[in-house]
C-alpha positions as semicolon CSV with decimal commas, in nm:
position;residue;x (nm);y (nm);z (nm)
1;M;-0,548;0,047;1,345
2;D;-0,857;-0,055;1,170
3;D;-1,108;0,036;1,187
4;S;-0,990;0,389;1,194
5;T;-0,777;0,341;0,935
6;Y;-0,981;0,511;0,673
7;R;-1,059;0,860;0,898
8;M;-0,836;1,221;0,862
9;W;-0,914;1,267;1,185
10;G;-1,006;0,990;1,484
11;Y;-0,698;0,729;1,394
12;T;-0,531;0,512;1,586
13;L;-0,189;0,445;1,538
14;N;-0,007;0,124;1,645
15;E;0,366;0,298;1,777
16;N;0,589;0,096;1,877
17;G;0,366;-0,164;2,052
18;E;0,101;0,166;2,188
19;R;-0,224;0,285;2,070
20;R;-0,231;0,645;2,049
21;T;-0,516;0,820;1,880
22;Y;-0,533;1,130;1,738
23;G;-0,842;1,320;1,755
24;S;-1,203;1,247;1,683
25;P;-1,358;1,186;1,353
26;F;-1,557;1,526;1,286
27;D;-1,332;1,737;1,541
28;E;-1,093;1,862;1,235
29;D;-0,837;1,993;1,445
30;P;-0,612;2,151;1,164
31;R;-0,276;2,018;1,387
32;L;-0,378;1,649;1,393
33;Y;-0,459;1,585;1,010
34;Q;-0,361;1,223;0,910
35;T;-0,133;1,325;0,611
36;D;0,049;1,598;0,826
37;V;0,062;1,391;1,151
38;Y;0,285;1,124;0,865
39;R;0,493;1,389;0,735
40;D;0,608;1,505;1,099
41;K;0,673;1,143;1,176
42;A;0,883;1,112;0,881
43;V;1,095;1,405;0,898
44;D;1,138;1,335;1,275
45;F;1,304;1,022;1,194
46;I;1,495;1,148;0,911
47;E;1,628;1,468;1,140
48;R;1,694;1,199;1,427
49;R;1,911;0,984;1,256
50;A;2,151;1,241;1,237
51;P;2,426;1,180;0,970
52;S;2,514;0,837;0,928
53;P;2,706;0,579;0,717
54;R;2,411;0,283;0,772
55;P;2,110;0,289;0,524
56;F;1,760;0,317;0,609
57;F;1,432;0,185;0,439
58;L;1,129;0,455;0,538
59;S;0,792;0,383;0,395
60;M;0,513;0,615;0,398
61;A;0,160;0,488;0,315
62;F;-0,075;0,820;0,276
63;L;-0,437;0,752;0,275
64;A;-0,538;1,044;0,082
65;P;-0,668;1,087;-0,200
66;H;-0,875;0,743;-0,092
67;H;-1,219;0,763;0,059
68;E;-1,292;0,774;0,411
69;S;-1,498;0,542;0,585
70;D;-1,880;0,520;0,529
71;L;-1,884;0,667;0,887
72;V;-1,699;1,028;0,795
73;R;-1,886;1,013;0,444
74;A;-2,227;1,020;0,601
75;G;-2,145;1,274;0,868
76;T;-1,956;1,487;0,618
77;G;-2,083;1,463;0,280
78;H;-1,749;1,457;0,149
79;L;-1,561;1,126;-0,014
80;V;-1,183;1,237;0,152
81;R;-1,135;1,573;0,364
82;P;-0,853;1,738;0,232
83;A;-0,648;1,915;0,511
84;P;-0,837;2,241;0,642
85;R;-0,596;2,502;0,488
86;H;-0,684;2,340;0,115
87;A;-1,063;2,290;0,159
88;G;-1,217;2,478;-0,173
89;T;-0,855;2,586;-0,324
90;L;-0,937;2,398;-0,619
91;A;-1,310;2,484;-0,688
92;P;-1,456;2,461;-0,957
93;D;-1,178;2,148;-1,066
94;P;-1,276;2,073;-1,420
95;L;-1,298;1,682;-1,512
96;P;-1,031;1,541;-1,703
97;A;-1,098;1,523;-2,059
98;S;-1,108;1,148;-2,215
99;P;-1,283;1,031;-2,537
100;A;-1,432;0,751;-2,267
101;F;-1,564;0,959;-2,061
102;G;-1,973;0,869;-2,139
103;E;-1,886;0,677;-2,370
104;R;-2,218;0,637;-2,547
105;D;-2,162;0,258;-2,729
106;L;-2,113;0,020;-2,473
107;S;-2,203;-0,269;-2,632
108;D;-1,843;-0,405;-2,682
109;K;-1,812;-0,403;-2,260
110;P;-1,944;-0,710;-2,017
111;A;-2,287;-0,658;-1,926
112;F;-2,209;-0,595;-1,554
113;V;-2,123;-0,225;-1,732
114;R;-2,334;-0,160;-1,899
115;D;-2,655;-0,225;-1,655
116;D;-2,653;0,133;-1,521
117;G;-2,713;0,298;-1,863
118;P;-2,558;0,638;-1,979
119;L;-2,441;0,900;-1,694
120;T;-2,710;1,112;-1,570
121;A;-2,661;1,485;-1,527
122;D;-2,645;1,368;-1,124
123;T;-2,384;1,161;-1,172
124;V;-2,171;1,366;-1,350
125;R;-2,188;1,665;-1,071
126;Y;-2,099;1,352;-0,816
127;I;-1,846;1,267;-0,947
128;A;-1,706;1,643;-1,008
129;R;-1,743;1,672;-0,644
130;R;-1,526;1,379;-0,566
131;H;-1,276;1,452;-0,832
132;Q;-1,253;1,707;-0,667
133;D;-1,208;1,605;-0,298
134;R;-0,949;1,399;-0,403
135;Q;-0,745;1,649;-0,576
136;E;-0,725;1,925;-0,264
137;S;-0,662;1,618;-0,023
138;L;-0,328;1,542;-0,221
139;L;-0,222;1,904;-0,175
140;A;-0,105;1,825;0,145
141;V;0,071;1,523;0,032
142;D;0,275;1,733;-0,209
143;E;0,371;1,931;0,103
144;A;0,448;1,621;0,293
145;V;0,659;1,471;0,009
146;A;0,904;1,830;-0,062
147;A;0,921;1,809;0,345
148;I;1,054;1,471;0,303
149;V;1,271;1,562;0,005
150;D;1,378;1,903;0,214
151;A;1,493;1,676;0,473
152;L;1,718;1,453;0,355
153;R;1,857;1,720;0,178
154;R;1,938;1,952;0,529
155;Q;2,126;1,589;0,627
156;G;2,378;1,548;0,318
157;E;2,162;1,233;0,267
158;L;1,944;1,290;-0,052
159;D;2,146;1,255;-0,353
160;E;2,243;0,916;-0,162
161;T;1,893;0,827;-0,154
162;Y;1,647;0,659;-0,356
163;I;1,290;0,790;-0,368
164;F;0,972;0,604;-0,527
165;L;0,669;0,782;-0,533
166;T;0,365;0,547;-0,674
167;S;0,011;0,459;-0,548
168;D;-0,171;0,135;-0,500
169;N;-0,465;0,120;-0,770
170;G;-0,599;0,365;-1,046
171;Y;-0,978;0,512;-1,028
172;M;-1,271;0,532;-1,281
173;Q;-1,474;0,882;-1,284
174;G;-1,700;0,797;-1,556
175;E;-1,482;0,629;-1,836
176;H;-1,717;0,382;-1,975
177;D;-1,986;0,512;-1,789
178;V;-1,843;0,359;-1,462
179;P;-1,882;0,656;-1,218
180;S;-1,613;0,459;-0,975
181;G;-1,404;0,212;-0,857
182;K;-1,077;0,051;-0,860
183;L;-1,150;-0,345;-0,974
184;L;-1,192;-0,339;-1,365
185;P;-0,908;-0,418;-1,629
186;Y;-0,922;-0,087;-1,823
187;E;-0,622;0,165;-1,827
188;P;-0,813;0,456;-1,556
189;S;-0,799;0,171;-1,320
190;T;-0,506;-0,037;-1,326
191;R;-0,265;0,261;-1,430
192;V;-0,077;0,399;-1,151
193;P;0,192;0,695;-1,130
194;L;0,551;0,586;-1,129
195;L;0,807;0,894;-1,004
196;L;1,171;0,713;-0,899
197;R;1,491;0,944;-0,812
198;G;1,800;0,839;-0,695
199;P;2,153;0,852;-0,781
200;R;2,250;0,742;-1,132
201;I;1,839;0,824;-1,257
202;P;1,888;1,051;-1,523
203;R;1,652;1,403;-1,424
204;G;1,333;1,468;-1,577
205;R;1,344;1,169;-1,778
206;E;1,058;0,941;-1,909
207;S;1,059;0,583;-1,979
208;Q;0,763;0,382;-2,179
209;A;0,864;0,071;-2,051
210;L;0,580;-0,159;-1,893
211;V;0,653;-0,183;-1,528
212;G;0,410;-0,298;-1,268
213;N;0,394;-0,314;-0,861
214;I;0,558;-0,641;-0,892
215;D;0,890;-0,497;-0,975
216;L;0,908;-0,242;-0,600
217;A;0,996;-0,491;-0,433
218;P;1,301;-0,687;-0,644
219;T;1,397;-0,311;-0,698
220;I;1,462;-0,227;-0,336
221;V;1,624;-0,608;-0,283
222;A;1,882;-0,502;-0,575
223;I;1,911;-0,107;-0,399
224;A;2,013;-0,307;-0,087
225;A;2,214;-0,589;-0,222
226;A;2,065;-0,838;-0,087
227;R;1,862;-1,164;-0,135
228;A;1,466;-1,239;-0,115
229;G;1,373;-1,543;0,097
230;K;1,108;-1,613;-0,142
231;P;1,103;-1,614;-0,529
232;L;0,995;-1,259;-0,720
233;D;0,778;-1,230;-0,984
234;G;0,872;-0,898;-1,053
235;R;1,222;-0,753;-1,195
236;S;1,454;-0,472;-1,073
237;L;1,351;-0,145;-1,237
238;L;1,687;0,010;-1,165
239;P;1,808;-0,042;-1,528
240;F;1,509;0,074;-1,705
241;A;1,540;0,399;-1,459
242;R;1,895;0,468;-1,602
243;D;1,838;0,409;-1,942
244;P;1,484;0,522;-2,035
245;R;1,529;0,357;-2,361
246;M;1,529;0,023;-2,260
247;R;1,265;-0,186;-2,389
248;S;1,117;-0,543;-2,332
249;R;0,885;-0,819;-2,383
250;R;0,791;-0,894;-2,075
251;P;0,385;-0,903;-1,991
252;L;0,222;-0,805;-1,699
253;L;-0,082;-0,994;-1,544
254;H;-0,400;-0,838;-1,466
255;E;-0,633;-1,023;-1,231
256;T;-0,893;-1,036;-0,940
257;A;-1,094;-1,328;-0,801
258;G;-1,424;-1,133;-0,762
259;P;-1,664;-1,087;-0,601
260;G;-1,549;-0,699;-0,640
261;Y;-1,791;-0,431;-0,668
262;T;-1,855;-0,091;-0,859
263;P;-2,060;0,148;-0,685
264;I;-2,384;0,211;-0,841
265;R;-2,417;0,570;-0,912
266;D;-2,731;0,820;-0,843
267;H;-2,707;0,787;-0,426
268;D;-2,714;1,078;-0,168
269;A;-2,346;1,236;-0,100
270;G;-2,309;1,174;0,228
271;E;-2,423;0,753;0,208
272;A;-2,212;0,463;0,114
273;P;-2,268;0,351;-0,252
274;P;-2,453;-0,016;-0,280
275;V;-2,232;-0,263;-0,449
276;R;-2,243;-0,530;-0,732
277;P;-2,077;-0,816;-0,826
278;V;-1,792;-0,766;-1,053
279;L;-1,711;-1,090;-1,204
280;S;-1,361;-1,233;-1,188
281;Y;-1,124;-1,183;-1,469
282;R;-0,786;-1,253;-1,559
283;A;-0,592;-1,005;-1,822
284;V;-0,286;-0,968;-2,022
285;R;-0,097;-0,644;-2,081
286;T;0,153;-0,575;-2,345
287;E;0,253;-0,267;-2,476
288;R;0,037;-0,255;-2,731
289;W;-0,257;-0,497;-2,598
290;L;-0,500;-0,556;-2,364
291;Y;-0,674;-0,955;-2,358
292;V;-0,920;-1,022;-2,076
293;E;-1,105;-1,334;-2,003
294;Y;-1,414;-1,310;-1,782
295;S;-1,492;-1,606;-1,564
296;G;-1,835;-1,749;-1,769
297;W;-1,847;-1,409;-1,972
298;P;-1,711;-1,317;-2,346
299;R;-1,353;-1,171;-2,384
300;E;-1,204;-0,817;-2,433
301;L;-0,960;-0,737;-2,663
302;Y;-0,782;-0,356;-2,738
303;D;-0,516;-0,236;-2,957
304;L;-0,408;0,042;-2,712
305;R;-0,177;0,142;-2,967
306;R;-0,493;0,221;-3,179
307;D;-0,754;0,296;-2,956
308;P;-0,590;0,387;-2,660
309;Y;-0,878;0,486;-2,456
310;E;-1,076;0,109;-2,510
311;L;-1,341;0,233;-2,694
312;R;-1,368;-0,079;-2,927
313;S;-1,313;-0,434;-2,844
314;L;-1,206;-0,635;-3,144
315;D;-1,246;-0,995;-2,951
316;R;-1,506;-1,130;-3,250
317;A;-1,291;-0,920;-3,514
318;S;-1,206;-1,181;-3,753
319;S;-0,867;-1,015;-3,844
320;H;-0,765;-1,051;-3,510
321;R;-0,816;-1,414;-3,437
322;R;-0,425;-1,504;-3,441
323;V;-0,352;-1,235;-3,190
324;R;-0,651;-1,370;-2,966
325;A;-0,497;-1,687;-3,002
326;A;-0,151;-1,580;-2,918
327;L;-0,239;-1,364;-2,631
328;H;-0,455;-1,669;-2,492
329;R;-0,109;-1,884;-2,436
330;V;0,093;-1,598;-2,259
331;L;-0,222;-1,526;-2,042
332;R;-0,206;-1,894;-1,949
333;R;0,158;-1,914;-1,904
334;L;0,115;-1,621;-1,658
335;T;-0,173;-1,783;-1,459
336;R;0,105;-2,051;-1,357
337;C;0,422;-1,862;-1,334
338;R;0,665;-1,828;-1,054
339;G;0,950;-1,630;-0,979
340;A;1,152;-1,588;-1,314
341;T;0,918;-1,730;-1,552
342;C;0,727;-1,469;-1,495
343;R;0,954;-1,243;-1,643
344;A;0,997;-1,433;-1,983
345;R;0,988;-1,240;-2,253
346;T;0,649;-1,268;-2,471
347;P;0,733;-1,448;-2,849
348;P;0,597;-1,162;-3,096
349;I;0,218;-1,120;-3,110
350;P;0,118;-1,169;-3,500
351;E;0,021;-0,876;-3,646
352;P;-0,379;-0,846;-3,704
353;A;-0,516;-0,948;-4,057
354;A;-0,531;-0,730;-4,335
355;T;-0,890;-0,675;-4,408
356;S;-1,014;-0,626;-4,739
357;R;-1,130;-0,298;-4,914
358;R;-1,310;-0,254;-5,151
359;A;-1,199;-0,074;-5,463
360;Q;-1,287;0,307;-5,513
361;P;-1,338;0,423;-5,803
362;A;-1,094;0,686;-5,973
363;R;-1,188;1,058;-5,926
364;S;-1,095;1,297;-6,173
365;R;-1,008;1,649;-6,100
């Protein structure tokens, strides 16, 4: 219950109408670590059911690797605290390598991305510390997932159960010189993991189909053979999970209404980062293209096939005029769609116009 949600200790749960507080924010009792308490509640629920023909739905929303509250960060110097048994186990943990990390040329990015200038050595250390906190906090989540799967196996229900593992948002960690944040339209912010397990889903296969969090509810409705009481913009993931070769041309909408925020770098580890506005935007994402329209600001266009790290916006390239126009039409439709119209296939996006090349003199051997 807020405002205790973002604490690994000292959080209050609503348990069937009764409030129960687990520990205090700075007393790191290993028995009351939030991830482990959630794990034990899930396993207890599965075991108390006993083998039963009745289906069940269990949703687990772990806090990790999300940051803890400002109060906790100020008092501990950590973004999020791992379980005591995992503290320091991943040090030193290098940052993920990406050509977008500390990007040198930001001239194609909006001004609010460029404003802070290049990453400093202190900022890189700040990002690395936060990255290690997040990674260590996820070790207990790994153990919780394993415990839940083991409980289902012991009850003889694992092969009958669908399991989804995903997240609500990605996170910037120095890409395009942005030290942290989740509200930008770039891949590190919008891309999340998705693992599915269940009946007739082949093991160890990977689908390249473009799917989103809006598809989770329709998938669960399909599994339950139920009927939704409201229009659903997404679609079931089951056909794509069962046949990883399937594709479609349905695009996805990214949008934020603002004002959001992006933390500014170079502040003390225990302080809550100051905030600044992120312009509202709407964007369309296809398998190949990301096209962004900001409120009162220039647009961005990335060819993710040739530029997967979004290093060069093509919005001003004359060769991509028809591409921009087509994506603009798709974006307008997505911002107004409802239900089945949101699942419509995108008409083929034109190929960029060929750019002229100067003739090269023949070279003798």
